[in-house]
C-alpha positions as CSV (number, residue, x, y, z in Angstrom):
1,X,214.5,257.9,136.2
2,X,211.7,260.2,137.6
3,X,208.7,260.1,135.2
4,X,207.4,263.3,136.7
5,X,210.3,265.1,135.0
6,X,209.5,263.9,131.6
7,X,208.5,266.5,128.9
8,X,205.7,264.6,127.3
9,X,202.9,262.3,128.4
10,X,203.7,259.9,125.5
11,X,206.6,259.0,123.2
12,X,205.4,257.1,120.1
13,X,208.1,254.7,119.0
14,X,207.9,253.6,115.3
15,X,210.6,251.3,113.8
16,X,210.8,251.4,110.0
17,X,212.7,250.2,107.0
18,X,212.0,251.4,103.4
19,X,208.3,251.8,104.0
20,X,207.8,255.5,103.6
21,X,204.2,255.2,102.2
22,X,203.1,252.9,105.0
23,X,204.8,255.1,107.6
24,X,203.1,258.2,106.2
25,X,199.7,256.5,106.9
26,X,200.8,256.1,110.6
27,X,202.1,259.6,110.9
28,X,199.0,261.1,109.3
29,X,196.9,259.3,112.0
30,X,199.2,260.8,114.7
31,X,198.8,264.3,113.3
32,X,195.1,263.8,113.6
33,X,195.0,262.6,117.2
34,X,192.5,264.5,119.4
35,X,195.3,265.4,121.8
36,X,197.3,268.6,122.2
37,X,200.5,268.0,120.2
38,X,202.5,269.4,123.0
39,X,201.6,266.3,125.0
40,X,203.3,263.7,122.8
41,X,206.3,263.2,120.6
42,X,206.9,260.7,117.8
43,X,210.3,259.0,117.4
44,X,211.2,257.2,114.2
45,X,213.7,254.3,114.6
46,X,215.0,254.0,111.0
47,X,216.8,250.7,110.5
48,X,218.8,251.9,107.5
49,X,216.2,253.0,104.9
50,X,217.4,254.0,101.4
51,X,214.0,255.4,100.2
52,X,212.6,258.8,100.9
53,X,211.7,258.1,104.5
54,X,214.0,260.8,106.0
55,X,212.4,263.5,103.8
56,X,208.9,262.3,104.5
57,X,209.5,262.3,108.2
58,X,211.0,265.8,108.0
59,X,207.7,267.1,106.4
60,X,205.7,265.7,109.3
61,X,208.2,267.2,111.8
62,X,206.7,270.6,110.8
63,X,203.3,269.4,112.0
64,X,204.1,267.8,115.4
65,X,207.0,266.9,117.6
66,X,209.1,264.4,115.7
67,X,212.6,262.9,116.3
68,X,214.4,260.8,113.7
69,X,217.0,258.2,114.6
70,X,218.9,256.3,112.0
71,X,221.2,253.3,112.1
72,X,223.3,251.8,109.2
73,X,221.6,249.1,107.2
74,X,223.4,246.0,108.6
75,X,220.4,243.7,108.1
76,X,217.1,243.3,110.0
77,X,217.7,245.0,113.4
78,X,214.3,246.1,114.9
79,X,215.4,245.6,118.6
80,X,218.4,248.0,118.0
81,X,216.2,250.5,116.1
82,X,213.6,250.6,118.9
83,X,216.2,250.9,121.6
84,X,217.9,253.8,119.9
85,X,214.5,255.5,119.7
86,X,213.6,254.7,123.3
87,X,216.9,256.2,124.6
88,X,215.7,259.5,123.0
89,X,212.3,259.4,124.6
90,X,211.1,262.3,126.7
91,X,207.7,260.8,127.3
92,X,206.4,259.2,130.6
93,X,204.9,256.4,128.5
94,X,206.2,254.7,125.3
95,X,203.5,253.7,122.8
96,X,204.9,251.2,120.3
97,X,203.3,251.0,116.8
98,X,204.6,249.6,113.5
99,X,205.0,251.6,110.4
100,X,201.7,250.4,108.8
101,X,199.5,250.9,111.9
102,X,196.8,253.5,111.6
103,X,195.6,254.8,115.0
104,X,192.0,255.9,115.8
105,X,191.9,259.7,116.7
106,X,191.5,258.9,120.4
107,X,194.1,256.2,120.6
108,X,196.9,258.1,122.4
109,X,194.3,259.7,124.8
110,X,193.1,256.2,125.7
111,X,196.7,255.0,126.5
112,X,197.4,258.1,128.6
113,X,194.1,257.7,130.5
114,X,194.8,254.0,131.1
115,X,198.2,254.7,132.7
116,X,197.0,257.7,134.6
117,X,194.5,255.6,136.6
118,X,196.9,252.8,137.5
119,X,198.2,252.4,141.1
120,X,200.8,249.8,140.0
121,X,203.0,249.2,136.9
122,X,200.9,248.2,133.9
123,X,201.5,247.6,130.1
124,X,198.5,248.0,127.8
125,X,197.9,245.9,124.7
126,X,196.0,247.9,122.1
127,X,193.4,246.4,119.9
128,X,194.5,245.9,116.2
129,X,192.0,245.3,113.4
130,X,193.3,243.5,110.3
131,X,196.6,242.2,111.9
132,X,197.9,239.0,110.4
133,X,194.9,238.6,108.3
134,X,194.4,235.8,105.8
135,X,196.1,236.8,102.5
136,X,193.0,235.7,100.6
137,X,191.1,238.6,102.2
138,X,193.8,241.3,101.6
139,X,192.0,242.9,98.6
140,X,188.8,243.3,100.7
141,X,190.8,244.7,103.6
142,X,192.4,247.3,101.3
143,X,189.0,248.3,100.0
144,X,187.6,248.7,103.5
145,X,190.4,250.8,104.8
146,X,190.8,254.5,104.0
147,X,194.1,255.6,105.6
148,X,192.9,259.2,105.8
149,X,189.7,258.2,107.7
150,X,190.4,255.8,110.5
151,X,187.0,256.3,112.2
152,X,185.0,255.2,109.1
153,X,187.5,252.4,108.4
154,X,187.2,251.0,111.9
155,X,183.4,251.1,111.7
156,X,183.5,249.1,108.4
157,X,186.1,246.6,109.8
158,X,184.1,245.9,112.9
159,X,181.4,244.4,110.8
160,X,183.7,241.7,109.5
161,X,184.8,239.1,112.1
162,X,187.7,238.0,110.0
163,X,189.3,241.4,110.5
164,X,189.0,241.5,114.3
165,X,192.2,241.3,116.3
166,X,193.7,237.9,115.7
167,X,193.9,237.4,119.5
168,X,190.1,238.1,119.9
169,X,189.1,234.5,120.6
170,X,191.7,234.3,123.4
171,X,190.5,237.6,124.9
172,X,187.0,236.4,125.0
173,X,187.9,233.0,126.4
174,X,189.8,234.7,129.3
175,X,187.1,237.3,129.9
176,X,189.6,240.1,128.7
177,X,191.6,239.5,132.0
178,X,194.9,238.6,130.3
179,X,196.8,240.1,133.3
180,X,195.7,237.1,135.4
181,X,197.2,234.5,133.0
182,X,200.5,232.6,133.5
183,X,201.9,233.9,130.2
184,X,200.4,237.3,129.3
185,X,203.6,238.1,127.5
186,X,202.3,235.8,124.7
187,X,200.1,238.7,123.6
188,X,202.9,241.3,124.0
189,X,203.3,242.3,120.3
190,X,204.8,245.7,119.5
191,X,202.5,246.4,116.6
192,X,200.5,248.3,119.2
193,X,201.1,248.5,123.0
194,X,202.2,250.9,125.7
195,X,204.3,250.8,128.8
196,X,205.9,253.4,131.1
197,X,209.4,254.4,129.9
198,X,210.7,253.9,133.5
199,X,209.7,250.2,133.4
200,X,211.4,249.7,130.0
201,X,214.6,251.2,131.3
202,X,214.5,249.1,134.4
203,X,214.4,245.8,132.5
204,X,217.0,246.8,130.0
205,X,215.0,247.5,126.9
206,X,214.9,245.1,124.0
207,X,217.4,242.3,123.8
208,X,219.5,243.0,120.7
209,X,220.6,239.4,120.5
210,X,217.4,238.8,118.5
211,X,218.6,241.2,115.7
212,X,219.2,239.5,112.4
213,X,216.0,237.4,112.5
214,X,212.3,238.3,112.7
215,X,210.2,237.8,115.8
216,X,210.0,237.1,119.5
217,X,212.1,240.1,120.7
218,X,208.8,241.7,121.8
219,X,207.7,238.6,123.7
220,X,211.1,238.6,125.4
221,X,210.6,242.1,126.6
222,X,207.1,241.3,127.8
223,X,208.4,238.3,129.7
224,X,211.0,240.4,131.5
225,X,208.4,243.2,132.3
226,X,206.0,240.5,133.7
227,X,208.8,239.1,135.8
228,X,209.5,242.6,137.1
229,X,206.0,243.1,138.4
230,X,204.4,244.8,135.4
231,X,200.8,243.6,134.7
232,X,200.1,243.1,131.0
233,X,196.5,244.2,130.3
234,X,194.2,244.4,127.3
235,X,193.1,248.0,126.4
236,X,190.2,247.5,123.9
237,X,189.4,251.2,123.8
238,X,192.8,252.0,122.1
239,X,192.0,250.9,118.6
240,X,194.1,250.7,115.5
241,X,194.3,249.2,112.0
242,X,197.1,247.2,110.6
243,X,197.3,248.2,107.0
244,X,198.2,245.2,104.8
245,X,201.5,244.8,103.1
246,X,203.2,241.8,101.5
247,X,205.4,239.6,103.7
248,X,207.1,236.3,103.6
249,X,205.1,234.5,106.2
250,X,206.8,231.1,105.9
251,X,210.3,232.8,106.0
252,X,209.4,234.9,109.0
253,X,207.9,231.9,110.8
254,X,211.3,230.0,110.5
255,X,213.2,233.0,111.6
256,X,210.8,233.4,114.5
257,X,211.3,229.8,115.4
258,X,215.1,230.3,115.7
259,X,214.5,233.2,118.0
260,X,212.0,231.2,119.9
261,X,214.6,228.5,120.6
262,X,216.9,231.2,122.0
263,X,214.0,232.6,124.0
264,X,213.2,229.3,125.6
265,X,216.9,228.5,126.4
266,X,217.2,232.0,128.0
267,X,214.3,231.6,130.4
268,X,213.4,227.9,130.4
269,X,210.0,227.9,132.0
270,X,207.0,225.6,131.3
271,X,205.3,228.4,129.4
272,X,208.4,229.1,127.2
273,X,208.6,225.4,126.5
274,X,204.9,225.4,125.3
275,X,205.6,228.5,123.3
276,X,208.5,226.8,121.5
277,X,206.6,223.5,121.0
278,X,203.7,225.2,119.3
279,X,205.4,228.1,117.5
280,X,205.3,226.6,114.0
281,X,201.6,225.7,114.2
282,X,199.4,227.8,111.8
283,X,196.7,228.5,114.4
284,X,197.3,230.8,117.3
285,X,197.6,228.1,120.0
286,X,196.5,229.3,123.4
287,X,199.5,228.5,125.5
288,X,197.9,230.1,128.5
289,X,195.0,227.6,128.4
290,X,197.5,224.8,128.0
291,X,199.5,226.0,130.9
292,X,196.4,226.4,133.1
293,X,195.3,222.9,132.2
294,X,198.7,221.4,133.0
295,X,198.8,223.3,136.3
296,X,195.3,222.0,137.2
297,X,196.4,218.4,136.3
298,X,199.5,218.7,138.4
299,X,197.5,220.0,141.4
300,X,195.1,217.0,141.0
301,X,198.0,214.6,140.9
302,X,199.6,216.1,144.0
303,X,196.2,215.9,145.9
304,X,195.8,212.3,144.9
305,X,199.3,211.4,146.1
306,X,198.8,213.4,149.3
């Protein structure tokens, strides 16, 4: 598909399920982007909500370009919900965010500028404050974040290291050059990222085999994009806040592990094996570092044998 014929610069893809209040925070931040509203659209992928999501979205549709897709509630199906939204996309680039993510006013402009200056296919991982925070700090996080004022909220959060992007240590360790790593798809989390719509269609969108369980469908997409020649890069200047909401971390971790087993069987590489091996660990293990060390060790062994 020719991206030059697309109507918008960006299509913002937001999956949701019975989170109208959190979704309203996200949509409010989109209404207040410092970008002409004719340059972007917002597409809601509703996974079968029974609350007032539809009516709330309709109210925002009066303020910006909004599309609403709905699928019957047949259980947790984020891959299907996102795919349905992507198929409606008229933007050159899809920006994925979750329904709880509050974007800085210049966030979409940063994504657009990033893709405009590239000479080859790229995906951009946006920076997310407060994501996967320690539950003990949730009360403080809520006090620091004012959904109607992302700029002030970001300034406050930047002062607390505990609320920096949970991947920050990895970014620093690898000098922000995650595109040079053996498994940059490890950081490919759809809470906040962007990629050209054309590239998504070429690799076949999200694998809906992951539906029914939480997790890993985004890593799978990132893996296939990476295999298809798309560099996965960090875009620090695209900033967002993950507003806290209760979740069953232990339950999700187990569901994610099951999906991780499927993921490894599907691709079966040394990196997917490491991903599976360390998936249940509480800390965010740097599988890229482990992979690089293993590769260096193998090179040393081959040289010694030679």
